[in-house]
C-alpha positions in Angstrom: 171.8 149.0 82.6 170.1 146.9 80.2 169.6 142.9 80.9 170.7 139.7 78.2 168.4 137.5 79.6 166.4 136.5 77.5 162.3 136.4 79.0 160.4 133.1 78.2 159.2 131.2 76.4 161.2 132.3 73.6 164.5 131.8 73.7 167.6 133.1 71.9 168.0 130.6 69.2 164.3 130.1 68.7 164.3 134.2 68.0 167.3 133.6 65.6 165.8 131.0 64.4 162.7 132.8 63.5 164.8 135.7 62.4 166.1 133.2 59.7 170.2 132.6 58.8 171.0 135.8 57.9 174.2 136.0 58.2 174.8 132.8 55.0 172.0 134.5 53.2 173.5 138.1 53.3 177.2 136.8 52.4 176.3 134.9 49.4 173.7 138.6 48.8 177.4 140.2 49.0 178.9 138.0 46.6 176.6 137.4 44.4 176.8 141.4 43.3 181.0 141.7 43.6 181.5 139.1 41.1 180.2 140.8 38.2 178.2 138.0 37.7 174.2 139.0 36.4 172.1 135.7 37.0 169.2 137.6 36.6 169.8 138.9 33.1 171.0 135.4 32.4 168.5 133.4 34.1 169.1 131.7 36.9 169.9 127.4 36.8 167.2 125.7 38.8 170.5 124.7 41.0 171.0 128.2 42.2 166.6 128.9 41.9 163.8 126.8 41.7 163.6 127.6 37.3 161.9 129.7 35.8 158.1 131.4 36.2 155.1 128.9 35.3 151.9 131.7 34.1 149.2 131.2 36.0 146.1 130.8 34.7 144.6 133.3 37.1 146.5 135.7 36.2 147.6 136.5 39.9 151.0 135.4 41.0 153.8 133.4 38.2 155.7 130.5 40.6 158.5 128.3 39.8 157.2 124.7 39.1 156.5 122.8 42.0 155.2 126.2 44.2 151.1 126.8 44.5 149.3 129.7 46.7 146.8 130.0 49.2 144.9 133.2 49.6 145.1 133.3 53.9 143.4 136.8 53.7 141.4 138.6 51.3 140.7 142.4 51.8 136.9 143.6 52.8 135.8 139.7 53.9 134.6 139.4 57.3 137.3 138.1 60.3 136.3 136.5 64.0 135.3 139.7 65.1 132.2 140.7 62.8 134.5 143.2 61.4 135.8 143.7 57.8 140.3 142.4 57.4 141.3 146.1 56.7 143.1 146.8 53.2 146.9 147.5 52.2 148.3 144.0 54.1 152.1 145.7 54.7 154.8 144.0 56.9 154.2 141.0 58.8 155.3 138.9 61.3 154.8 135.2 62.1 154.9 133.6 65.7 154.5 129.3 66.4 152.0 129.1 68.0 149.0 126.9 69.8 148.3 123.4 68.7 150.7 123.5 65.0 149.5 127.5 64.3 151.5 129.9 63.0 150.1 133.5 64.4 150.5 135.7 61.3 150.8 139.8 63.1 149.9 141.9 60.2 150.1 145.5 59.2 147.7 147.2 57.2 148.5 150.9 55.7 145.1 152.1 55.3 144.9 155.9 55.4 141.4 156.5 54.7 138.4 154.8 56.0 137.0 152.8 52.8 140.3 150.5 53.7 139.3 149.9 57.3 137.4 147.6 59.1 134.4 149.3 59.6 133.1 148.8 56.7 130.7 151.0 54.4 128.8 154.1 56.8 131.3 152.7 59.8 128.2 150.9 60.1 130.3 147.7 62.0 132.2 150.5 64.2 130.0 149.3 67.4 131.6 145.6 67.1 135.4 147.4 68.9 135.6 148.9 71.8 136.2 152.7 72.1 139.1 152.3 74.6 140.9 149.7 71.9 140.8 152.6 69.5 144.0 154.4 69.5 142.3 157.7 68.3 139.1 157.8 67.7 138.6 160.7 65.9 135.6 162.9 65.5 134.1 160.3 67.7 132.9 158.5 64.5 135.6 159.1 62.1 138.0 156.3 63.9 141.5 156.2 62.2 141.6 153.2 59.7 145.3 151.8 60.7 146.2 149.2 62.7 146.9 145.4 62.9 144.9 141.7 62.0 146.1 138.4 63.3 145.9 135.6 61.8 145.6 131.6 63.8 146.9 129.9 60.2 146.2 125.9 61.3 150.0 124.7 59.1 148.6 120.7 58.4 144.9 121.8 57.8 146.0 125.3 55.3 143.9 127.4 55.5 142.6 130.1 58.3 141.6 129.8 61.6 140.8 132.5 63.2 141.1 136.5 61.9 140.9 139.7 64.3 141.7 143.0 64.6 144.6 143.7 67.2 145.0 146.6 66.9 142.5 150.1 66.0 143.3 153.6 65.4 145.8 154.0 63.9 147.6 155.7 60.3 149.3 154.0 57.9 151.0 150.8 59.7 154.0 150.1 57.0 156.5 148.0 58.9 157.8 146.5 62.0 159.9 144.1 63.7 159.2 140.7 65.5 160.8 141.1 69.1 162.3 138.4 71.0 159.7 138.0 73.8 156.7 136.9 71.3 155.3 139.8 69.9 155.4 142.7 67.0 156.1 146.1 67.2 154.3 147.9 64.4 154.8 151.5 63.6 153.2 154.5 61.8 154.8 155.7 58.6 153.1 159.3 59.5 153.4 162.3 60.7 150.0 163.0 61.1 148.9 166.1 64.0 146.0 166.5 66.6 143.4 168.0 64.3 144.2 167.2 60.9 141.8 166.5 59.1 140.8 165.9 55.0 137.5 165.6 53.0 137.3 162.4 53.1 136.3 162.6 56.8 140.0 161.2 58.3 140.5 163.6 61.9 143.0 163.5 63.7 142.4 164.1 67.6 145.9 162.5 68.6 149.1 162.7 66.9 150.7 159.8 65.8 153.8 159.0 64.4 154.5 156.3 66.8 156.0 152.4 67.6 153.7 150.3 68.9 153.3 146.6 70.4 151.2 143.5 69.5 151.2 140.4 71.5 151.4 137.3 69.6 148.2 135.8 70.0 146.1 133.1 69.3 142.8 134.8 70.8 140.7 137.8 69.2 140.9 140.1 71.6 142.4 143.3 70.4 145.7 145.4 72.6 145.3 148.1 74.5 146.7 150.7 72.4 149.2 152.1 73.8 152.4 154.4 71.3 155.9 153.5 72.8 156.6 157.2 72.5 160.5 156.3 73.9 160.8 155.8 70.3 160.4 158.9 69.3 157.6 160.6 66.7 158.9 159.9 63.2 158.0 159.0 59.7 158.3 155.2 61.3 159.0 152.3 58.6 160.7 149.5 60.3 162.3 147.7 63.6 164.9 145.0 64.2 165.5 143.6 67.9 169.3 142.3 68.9 168.0 139.5 70.9 171.8 139.7 72.7 170.8 143.4 74.2 167.6 143.8 73.5 168.5 147.4 71.9 165.5 148.3 69.4 167.2 149.5 66.3 164.6 151.9 63.6 164.7 153.3 60.0 162.7 156.2 58.7 161.8 156.0 55.6 162.3 160.0 54.1 165.0 160.6 51.5 166.9 162.6 54.1 165.7 160.1 56.5 168.4 158.7 60.2 168.8 155.0 61.6 168.2 155.2 65.1 168.5 153.2 68.4 166.9 153.1 71.6 168.2 151.5 74.5 165.1 150.8 76.9 165.7 151.3 80.5 164.0 147.5 81.1 164.3 144.7 78.9 161.8 143.0 77.7 159.3 146.6 78.7 159.0 149.6 76.1 156.6 151.1 77.4 159.1 152.0 79.9 161.5 154.7 77.5 165.0 154.5 77.7 167.6 156.8 75.4 166.5 157.5 71.2 170.4 158.4 69.6 171.2 158.8 66.1 173.5 156.7 64.0 176.9 159.0 63.3 180.0 157.9 61.4 183.2 158.6 62.8 184.7 160.0 59.6 182.0 162.7 59.2 180.7 161.6 56.4 177.3 162.9 56.6 175.4 161.2 53.9 175.2 158.0 52.6 173.3 158.0 49.6 175.6 158.0 46.9 173.8 160.0 45.2 175.2 161.8 42.4 175.3 164.7 43.9 177.0 163.5 47.1 180.1 165.0 48.7 181.8 161.9 50.1 180.5 158.3 48.7 181.5 154.6 49.7 182.7 152.1 48.6 180.6 147.8 48.8 182.4 146.8 51.3 183.6 149.8 53.5 183.7 149.4 57.4 183.3 152.8 59.3 183.6 153.6 62.7 180.0 154.0 64.5 178.9 155.8 67.5 175.5 157.1 68.5 174.2 161.0 69.2 171.6 161.7 71.7 168.8 162.7 70.6 166.0 164.7 73.2 162.2 166.4 72.2 161.6 163.3 71.0 157.7 163.7 69.9 158.6 166.5 67.9 155.8 167.5 67.3 157.0 170.2 64.2 159.0 167.1 62.2 162.0 168.4 62.9 164.1 165.3 64.5 166.0 164.4 61.8 166.7 168.1 61.3 168.1 167.9 65.3 169.7 164.6 65.2 171.7 165.4 61.3 172.4 168.9 63.2 174.6 166.9 66.3 176.3 165.0 63.9 173.5 161.9 62.3 174.2 161.4 58.5 171.6 160.9 56.5 170.1 157.9 55.0 167.8 157.3 51.2 164.6 156.3 52.8 165.4 153.0 55.0 163.1 150.9 55.1 162.9 147.2 55.8 165.3 145.9 58.6 166.7 142.2 59.5 167.9 140.9 62.7 170.8 138.2 62.3 173.2 136.6 64.7 176.0 139.3 65.6 174.2 141.5 63.0 171.7 143.9 61.5 170.7 144.6 57.6 168.5 147.3 56.7 167.3 148.4 53.3 167.5 152.1 52.0 164.9 151.3 49.5 166.2 155.4 47.0 170.0 154.9 48.1 173.1 154.0 45.3 174.4 156.3 42.5 170.6 155.3 40.3 169.0 155.7 43.2 167.4 152.1 43.1 168.6 150.3 46.0 170.7 149.7 49.4 171.9 147.4 52.3 173.7 147.8 54.8 174.7 145.9 57.4 176.0 147.1 60.7 177.4 145.3 63.5 177.4 145.7 67.0 179.7 147.4 70.2 180.7 144.4 72.2 179.2 146.8 74.9 176.8 148.4 73.2 174.4 150.4 74.2 176.4 151.1 77.2 179.8 153.7 78.7 182.5 151.6 77.3 181.4 150.8 73.5 183.2 154.0 72.3 186.4 151.4 73.4 185.1 149.1 71.0 182.9 151.1 68.6 180.5 149.0 66.3 181.0 149.0 62.7 178.9 150.3 59.0 178.8 148.6 55.9 177.7 149.4 53.1 176.5 146.0 52.4 175.7 146.0 48.5 174.5 148.5 46.0 173.9 147.6 43.0 172.8 150.3 40.4 171.1 147.4 37.9 167.5 147.3 37.5 168.4 143.6 36.2 169.0 142.5 40.2 166.5 144.2 42.2 165.0 147.8 42.2 164.2 149.6 44.9 163.9 146.6 47.1 161.5 147.1 50.7 160.9 144.3 53.1 163.6 141.5 53.3 163.9 138.4 54.9 166.1 135.2 55.1 164.7 131.8 55.0 165.7 128.9 57.9 168.0 127.8 54.7 169.8 130.9 54.2 168.4 131.9 51.0 167.7 135.6 51.1 164.0 136.8 49.8 163.2 140.6 48.7 160.6 142.2 47.9 160.6 145.0 45.4 158.5 148.2 45.4 158.9 149.1 41.5 155.2 151.2 42.0 154.2 149.7 39.0 153.5 145.9 37.3 156.6 143.8 37.5 157.2 143.3 40.4 159.1 140.4 42.3 160.3 138.1 45.1 163.6 138.4 44.2 166.0 135.7 46.0 170.0 134.8 46.8 171.3 131.3 47.3 174.4 130.3 49.6 176.0 129.7 46.4 175.6 133.4 45.3 172.8 133.0 42.1 169.4 135.4 42.0 166.5 133.6 40.9 163.2 135.2 40.7 160.6 133.5 43.4 157.4 134.8 42.4 155.9 137.8 39.5 153.1 139.8 40.1 150.7 139.7 37.1 149.0 142.6 38.7 149.7 146.2 39.8 152.2 147.8 42.9 154.0 145.6 45.6 154.8 142.6 47.0 155.4 143.1 51.0 155.8 141.5 54.0 157.2 138.4 53.3 158.3 136.3 56.3 158.6 132.3 56.3 156.4 130.1 59.0 159.3 129.3 61.4 159.5 125.5 60.3 160.3 126.9 57.2 158.1 125.0 54.9 155.5 128.4 53.9 156.1 131.5 52.9 153.6 134.0 53.7 153.4 137.8 51.4 151.3 140.6 51.2 149.9 141.4 47.5 149.1 145.2 49.0 147.0 147.1 46.6 145.0 143.4 45.5 144.6 143.2 49.4 145.5 139.6 49.9 147.8 137.7 52.3 148.7 134.6 50.0 151.4 131.3 51.3 153.4 129.4 48.8 154.5 126.6 49.8 156.5 124.3 47.3 159.6 122.2 47.4 161.6 124.3 48.9 165.2 123.9 50.4 167.1 122.6 53.6 169.9 123.1 55.1 
């Protein structure tokens, strides 16, 4: 039985405020893609967005007139715990901190020792206790991934402190915030115990797990306990339903599944629960809409959902998705970013669609979600948008919603031409930021008060704070 009571200090309203006004924003998003108007190609007006890009003389990020950004963190800089800021920052969660601060819990998608927090020759390794490292490798080669926590002073616009908050994991890509004030970080890998490569990455433990990192201002790493009940696979993002405490999970593979974790004890994810995979009542096995798909889904089409139970979820042979498909689950083309709204959950399929440049799905839970009664009123799944137009958006990855309803999408084109794409409540599409560097934007998330958009430039190893004349409700 899953309790629906939200524990203190967070309330459901605070959780949805952190997640943003998702319903309004995504309704506009769907309208923008179904009315046949290409506003990105035509050029959005100031009323629809924030006007044309102003070229950054520093050659970093072009922004609209009146906007500015400052560097919050930079890979390689020394943190307050004596370790170095790891490279490859990815998804983030933003939480209200003490004394007017924001706590940013930031993933680092590190796979190589050169991107780790331990410095050349791992000279700073002794600065973190061995029991705070999930995988010590061969004793002297700790796995390089994890999370950092940044305490950002909103009034002064400066970093108060930064520290390594999870250590010894591998390739922490995306994740999601919880209603009880923590960040779930996900390993996008299935490296097994015994793995060893030429760059001295050793694994003494299996990888492919989720870990929970409380948002805290004190510089103390968490105990690195994997949430094994959520299964072992190529994890990407999660979304936690504030009504039920159920966790939804994406898998970043062309033939990945969408998973659901129903916890035994709400807000105690270590206590275990049931892991299931999404199946459709019309027996559709493939949601990609690729040219070779045997069935296709129309934009706006709603389908009945049921969930199939999974066993042997530690999956030492990396076969969880295959066994799920055999049990009736359906395939999703590279499930990546996920965001939670008020009674709705959205996720991105980066490679979905006829032209394989992205889809967004919308999930509406059952009124009896996660219980034996849900079959009487099954959940629904809708293909929300599938643009198939590179002028609109290409390979959306991380997504977020502003507190006033605009959708913000991080593009991952694999090249120089990456944007933050916004969609207004009126249905207009606009470019919010344009990278002048190689590599993707990642981890876009608004501060709880809506005044600042934090985002990462992954290849540059930068976390940025973007401020300006944001619209209000």
